[in-house]
C-alpha positions as CSV (number, residue, x, y, z in Angstrom):
1,M,155.9,53.2,81.8
2,L,158.0,52.3,84.8
3,K,156.2,50.8,87.7
4,K,156.5,52.8,90.9
5,R,158.6,51.4,93.7
6,I,157.8,51.3,97.4
7,I,161.0,51.4,99.4
8,P,161.3,51.1,103.2
9,C,164.3,52.8,104.7
10,L,166.4,51.5,107.7
11,D,168.1,54.5,109.4
12,I,170.8,52.8,111.5
13,Q,172.4,54.2,114.7
14,D,174.5,52.0,117.0
15,G,173.3,48.9,115.2
16,R,169.6,49.6,115.7
17,T,166.9,51.0,113.4
18,V,165.9,54.4,114.5
19,K,163.6,57.2,113.3
20,G,163.4,60.9,114.0
21,V,161.4,64.0,113.0
22,N,163.1,66.7,110.9
23,F,166.4,64.8,111.4
24,V,166.2,65.0,115.2
25,D,164.3,63.5,118.2
26,I,165.6,60.0,117.3
27,R,163.8,56.9,118.7
28,D,164.3,53.2,118.4
29,A,162.3,51.4,115.7
30,G,163.6,47.8,116.0
31,D,166.1,45.3,114.9
32,P,167.3,46.0,111.3
33,I,167.7,42.3,110.3
34,E,164.1,41.4,111.5
35,L,162.7,44.4,109.8
36,A,164.5,43.6,106.5
37,K,163.2,40.1,106.5
38,R,159.7,41.4,107.2
39,Y,159.8,43.8,104.3
40,V,160.8,41.1,101.8
41,K,157.8,39.0,102.9
42,E,155.5,42.1,102.6
43,G,156.6,42.8,99.0
44,A,158.9,45.8,99.3
45,D,160.5,46.6,96.0
46,E,163.9,47.7,97.4
47,L,165.5,48.3,100.8
48,V,167.6,51.3,101.8
49,F,170.0,51.1,104.7
50,L,171.5,54.4,105.9
51,D,174.1,54.5,108.7
52,I,173.0,58.0,109.7
53,T,175.9,58.9,112.0
54,A,178.8,57.4,110.1
55,T,179.8,60.7,108.4
56,V,179.4,62.8,111.5
57,E,181.4,60.3,113.6
58,K,184.0,60.1,110.8
59,R,183.8,56.3,110.4
60,K,182.8,53.8,107.8
61,T,179.4,52.1,107.3
62,L,178.8,49.1,109.5
63,V,180.0,46.4,107.0
64,A,179.3,43.5,109.3
65,L,175.7,44.5,109.7
66,V,175.3,45.1,106.0
67,T,176.6,41.5,105.4
68,K,174.0,40.1,107.9
69,V,171.1,42.0,106.3
70,A,172.2,41.1,102.7
71,K,172.1,37.4,103.6
72,E,168.5,37.6,104.6
73,I,167.0,39.5,101.7
74,N,166.6,39.0,97.9
75,I,165.5,42.4,96.8
76,P,167.7,45.3,95.6
77,F,169.6,46.7,98.6
78,T,171.1,50.2,98.8
79,V,173.6,51.1,101.5
80,G,174.8,54.6,102.5
81,G,176.7,56.4,105.3
82,G,180.3,57.3,105.6
83,I,181.2,56.3,102.0
84,S,184.0,58.5,100.7
85,S,186.0,56.3,98.2
86,V,185.9,53.7,95.5
87,E,187.4,51.3,98.1
88,D,184.5,51.9,100.5
89,V,182.1,51.0,97.7
90,A,184.0,47.8,96.8
91,A,183.8,46.7,100.5
92,L,180.0,47.3,100.6
93,V,179.4,45.6,97.3
94,K,181.4,42.6,98.5
95,A,179.3,42.6,101.7
96,G,176.1,42.3,99.6
97,A,175.0,45.8,98.7
98,D,173.5,46.1,95.2
99,K,173.8,49.9,95.2
100,V,175.5,52.5,97.4
101,S,174.2,55.9,98.4
102,I,176.5,58.9,98.8
103,N,175.7,62.4,100.0
104,S,178.3,64.5,102.0
105,A,181.3,63.0,100.2
106,A,179.7,63.8,96.8
107,V,179.2,67.4,97.8
108,K,182.8,67.6,99.1
109,N,184.3,65.9,96.0
110,P,181.9,65.8,93.1
111,E,184.4,63.8,91.0
112,L,183.7,60.8,93.4
113,I,180.4,60.4,91.5
114,N,182.3,60.0,88.3
115,D,184.8,57.6,89.9
116,I,182.2,55.3,91.3
117,A,180.2,55.3,88.1
118,H,183.3,54.5,86.2
119,H,184.3,51.5,88.4
120,F,180.9,50.1,89.2
121,G,178.5,51.5,86.6
122,S,175.9,54.3,87.2
123,Q,173.3,51.8,88.1
124,C,175.2,51.1,91.3
125,L,175.2,54.7,92.4
126,V,172.4,56.5,94.3
127,V,173.2,60.1,95.2
128,A,171.2,61.3,98.2
129,I,170.2,64.9,98.5
130,D,169.0,66.2,101.9
131,T,167.2,69.4,101.1
132,K,165.6,72.2,103.2
133,Y,163.4,75.1,102.1
134,E,164.6,78.4,103.6
135,D,165.4,81.8,102.4
136,S,163.0,81.4,99.4
137,D,164.8,78.4,97.9
138,W,165.6,74.7,98.5
139,W,169.2,74.2,99.7
140,V,171.4,71.1,100.0
141,Y,172.5,69.9,103.4
142,T,175.2,67.4,104.4
143,H,176.4,65.6,107.5
144,G,173.0,64.1,108.3
145,G,171.3,67.4,107.9
146,R,173.7,69.3,110.2
147,K,175.5,71.4,107.6
148,K,174.0,73.8,105.1
149,T,175.9,74.1,101.8
150,E,175.8,76.9,99.2
151,L,174.3,74.4,96.6
152,K,170.8,74.9,95.4
153,T,169.0,71.6,95.1
154,V,167.8,71.6,91.5
155,A,171.2,72.8,90.2
156,W,173.0,70.1,92.2
157,A,170.6,67.4,90.9
158,K,171.5,68.4,87.3
159,K,175.2,68.2,88.1
160,I,174.8,64.7,89.7
161,E,173.3,63.6,86.4
162,R,176.1,65.1,84.4
163,L,178.7,63.4,86.5
164,G,177.2,59.9,86.1
165,G,174.9,59.4,89.1
166,G,172.4,56.7,88.4
167,E,169.6,57.7,90.8
168,I,168.6,60.5,93.2
169,L,167.2,59.9,96.7
170,L,165.6,63.2,97.6
171,T,164.7,63.8,101.2
172,S,162.9,66.9,102.3
173,M,164.1,67.9,105.8
174,N,161.1,70.1,106.2
175,S,158.8,67.1,105.8
176,D,160.9,64.3,107.3
177,G,159.0,62.4,109.9
178,T,156.1,64.8,110.0
179,K,153.7,62.4,108.2
180,D,152.2,65.6,106.6
181,G,153.0,64.4,103.0
182,F,155.9,64.6,100.7
183,S,157.3,68.0,99.6
184,I,155.6,67.9,96.2
185,D,157.2,71.2,95.1
186,I,160.8,70.1,95.2
187,V,160.1,66.5,94.2
188,K,158.4,67.9,91.1
189,K,161.2,70.3,90.3
190,V,164.0,67.8,90.6
191,S,162.2,64.9,88.9
192,E,161.4,67.2,85.9
193,A,165.0,68.7,85.8
194,V,166.7,65.3,85.4
195,S,166.1,62.1,83.5
196,L,167.4,60.0,86.4
197,P,165.0,58.0,88.6
198,V,164.1,60.1,91.6
199,I,163.0,58.5,94.9
200,A,160.8,60.9,97.0
201,S,161.5,60.7,100.8
202,G,160.3,62.6,103.8
203,G,156.8,63.1,105.0
204,A,154.8,60.0,104.1
205,G,151.9,59.5,106.5
206,T,149.0,58.2,104.5
207,M,148.5,56.1,101.4
208,D,147.1,59.2,99.7
209,H,150.5,60.9,100.1
210,F,152.1,58.2,97.9
211,K,149.2,58.6,95.4
212,E,149.8,62.4,95.3
213,V,153.6,62.2,94.8
214,F,153.2,59.6,92.0
215,E,150.4,61.5,90.3
216,Q,151.8,65.0,90.6
217,T,155.5,64.4,90.0
218,K,157.8,62.2,88.0
219,A,159.1,60.4,91.1
220,T,159.7,56.7,90.4
221,G,159.9,55.6,94.0
222,G,158.4,56.5,97.3
223,L,160.5,55.9,100.4
224,A,159.3,55.9,104.0
225,A,160.4,54.6,107.4
226,S,158.2,54.9,110.5
227,I,154.9,54.2,108.8
228,F,156.3,50.8,107.7
229,H,158.4,50.1,110.8
230,F,155.5,50.4,113.1
231,N,153.0,48.8,110.7
232,E,150.9,51.9,110.3
233,I,150.6,51.2,106.6
234,P,151.3,47.6,105.5
235,I,153.1,47.5,102.2
236,P,150.6,45.1,100.6
237,D,147.7,47.4,101.5
238,L,149.6,50.4,100.0
239,K,150.3,48.6,96.8
240,A,146.6,47.5,96.5
241,Y,145.5,51.1,97.1
242,L,147.8,52.5,94.5
243,S,146.9,49.9,92.0
244,S,143.2,50.6,92.5
245,N,144.0,54.3,91.7
246,N,145.5,53.3,88.4
247,I,149.1,53.7,89.6
248,L,151.4,51.0,88.2
249,V,153.2,49.2,91.0
250,R,155.0,45.9,91.2
251,K,153.0,43.1,92.6
């Protein structure tokens, strides 16, 4: 049985780590390099770096900052934001990314999933899904949660798998930043619909929320931001708690 992963997320805007609620009300959360170094010491399993305004501002991910962060860490490092071509992926891998995360570009051009998987291997590709529950279903959003698509989330997840995506990062916009718990409903549906690893994101506020998502769904990872950035839940304490509840985690 796969051990569950605890994954801090650095949402980057103007070179700083930021955090919002429901994808808005952004506030500063610190220096990304210092946070990354801290997470390595605390035992984070992976680190996700998302340049949250790259797509909206029609620019590429901050490669220089990615290079600086990569030099300071020795855990798997996923980078996303503004990636729209195989060349973009090559630049980020060269800068030190282990994996890349695409979202809006994959919706616009699904074949990009296949292209990246072909050139770099599926294990290098995380496809992020920002999803929102409205009108009696879960819908896919792009452009940092600003644009609703006509894609239903579970169907899109299945297509991602067919096209060669290696992993899904599933963020519930309804729960994002609320600290009221992960959206168990959609995490369960997606993680049961595909055989890919699924990272649950959005809503973590207590250690019990991680326990719930790992016990009630097939999610292989739990991602959070502010509770880690502001040291509300130290990662070593979270891992000890999960382990004491018979949930396999990496030491």
